[in-house]
PAFI-342812 format. One line per 5 residues: number of its first residue (from 1); their letters; for each residue x, y, z of N, C-alpha, C. Coordinates in steps of 0.1 Angstrom, whole numbers, plus 5000, padded with zeros to 4 digits. Example, Ala and Ser with C-alpha at 12.3 -4.5 7.8 and 13.67 -1.06 7.14 Angstrom:
2
1) as) 5132/4943/5078/5123/4955/5078/5132/4967/5078  5128/4978/5071/5137/4989/5071/5129/5000/5079
//
This chain:
76
1) mapvw) 4933/5064/5075/4944/5068/5069/4931/5071/5052  4934/5082/5046/4928/5088/5034/4931/5077/5024  4924/5076/5010/4927/5072/5003/4939/5081/4996  4946/5073/4990/4956/5079/4982/4961/5074/4966  4958/5083/4957/4960/5074/4942/4973/5078/4939
6) shdgr) 4976/5070/4929/4985/5065/4926/4989/5080/4912  5001/5083/4908/5002/5093/4899/4998/5092/4888  4991/5082/4880/4988/5082/4866/4970/5081/4872  4967/5078/4883/4953/5081/4884/4947/5066/4880  4956/5057/4883/4946/5044/4876/4948/5039/4891
11) rittf) 4954/5034/4902/4953/5030/4915/4948/5039/4924  4945/5029/4933/4941/5036/4949/4943/5026/4958  4947/5031/4972/4951/5025/4983/4938/5030/4994  4936/5020/4999/4926/5021/5012/4924/5012/5020  4920/5013/5035/4920/5001/5045/4909/4993/5042
16) vrgtv) 4913/4980/5045/4900/4972/5046/4901/4964/5057  4891/4964/5067/4896/4956/5081/4908/4955/5086  4917/4971/5084/4927/4972/5091/4937/4971/5083  4936/4969/5072/4946/4966/5066/4948/4976/5051  4959/4979/5045/4961/4984/5033/4958/4975/5020
21) vvrnl) 4947/4979/5012/4947/4975/5001/4945/4980/4987  4954/4978/4979/4956/4983/4967/4947/4980/4955  4938/4986/4946/4927/4984/4938/4932/4990/4926  4923/4992/4916/4921/4997/4905/4909/5007/4910  4910/5023/4906/4902/5029/4908/4888/5032/4902
26) tdcnd) 4886/5025/4890/4877/5027/4883/4866/5009/4886  4876/4999/4888/4865/4991/4891/4874/4982/4905  4865/4971/4906/4872/4962/4918/4882/4953/4912  4888/4954/4900/4899/4942/4897/4908/4945/4900  4921/4933/4897/4936/4936/4905/4933/4942/4920
31) iietg) 4926/4937/4927/4929/4938/4940/4942/4932/4945  4950/4939/4956/4961/4934/4964/4962/4937/4975  4958/4926/4987/4953/4926/5000/4967/4924/5006  4972/4935/5012/4989/4936/5018/4989/4932/5029  4979/4929/5039/4979/4922/5050/4987/4935/5062
36) igggk) 4993/4944/5054/4999/4952/5064/4991/4964/5066  4988/4966/5078/4986/4975/5088/4990/4987/5087  4994/4993/5080/5007/5001/5077/4993/5017/5080  5005/5026/5079/4997/5039/5078/5000/5047/5064  5001/5061/5060/5003/5066/5053/5011/5058/5040
41) adfsw) 5003/5054/5030/5012/5049/5020/5010/5058/5007  5022/5060/4995/5026/5069/4986/5034/5056/4976  5024/5059/4965/5029/5052/4954/5043/5060/4944  5052/5045/4938/5063/5052/4932/5058/5057/4924  5067/5068/4915/5060/5071/4903/5055/5065/4890
46) dgrqv) 5064/5055/4890/5059/5044/4878/5049/5037/4878  5044/5038/4895/5033/5030/4901/5033/5015/4903  5044/5011/4901/5046/4997/4899/5048/4993/4918  5051/5003/4927/5053/5000/4942/5047/5010/4949  5044/5002/4960/5034/5013/4971/5049/5011/4983
51) amhvl) 5047/5023/4991/5050/5022/5006/5045/5026/5015  5047/5020/5026/5042/5027/5039/5050/5022/5051  5046/5033/5061/5055/5030/5072/5046/5023/5083  5050/5014/5093/5045/5002/5099/5051/5003/5111  5044/5003/5124/5048/5001/5133/5060/4988/5138
56) krdrr) 5069/4990/5141/5079/4980/5144/5074/4969/5153  5076/4959/5153/5074/4949/5159/5077/4948/5179  5086/4957/5178/5088/4957/5194/5081/4972/5198  5073/4979/5186/5066/4990/5192/5077/5004/5193  5091/5003/5188/5095/5012/5193/5099/5022/5180
61) gyeiq) 5093/5024/5175/5092/5033/5162/5090/5027/5148  5091/5033/5136/5084/5026/5125/5097/5022/5112  5087/5017/5104/5099/5010/5093/5090/5013/5082  5099/5012/5073/5093/5016/5055/5090/4999/5051  5078/4997/5044/5073/4983/5042/5072/4988/5023
66) vvdlq) 5076/4983/5019/5076/4985/5001/5069/4973/4996  5055/4974/4989/5051/4963/4984/5054/4965/4970  5060/4955/4961/5059/4957/4945/5045/4951/4939  5034/4961/4935/5024/4958/4928/5026/4946/4917  5033/4948/4907/5036/4934/4898/5043/4921/4905
71) qktvr) 5050/4918/4911/5055/4909/4915/5052/4901/4930  5043/4912/4934/5033/4909/4946/5044/4906/4961  5054/4910/4964/5061/4908/4972/5062/4919/4983  5072/4921/4994/5073/4929/5004/5085/4932/5009  5090/4939/5010/5103/4945/5018/5102/4956/5027
76) t) 5114/4954/5034/5116/4962/5047/5126/4974/5040
//
């Protein structure tokens, strides 16, 4: 996965040990380790959420998981 920048240019997603991590672009503060081995990630327009497609547990297709970066929650 290539890094993805938030629309305001303040946050970035990257992979660390196979899972998606979100952090500030200019420093390593405010790191959120999602624990999700997702694919392509995309930020919401307000930068509050990041969504990614993830292989389903039964490995029969994909589902979308959304991480709320302020509440630090995940939903499908």
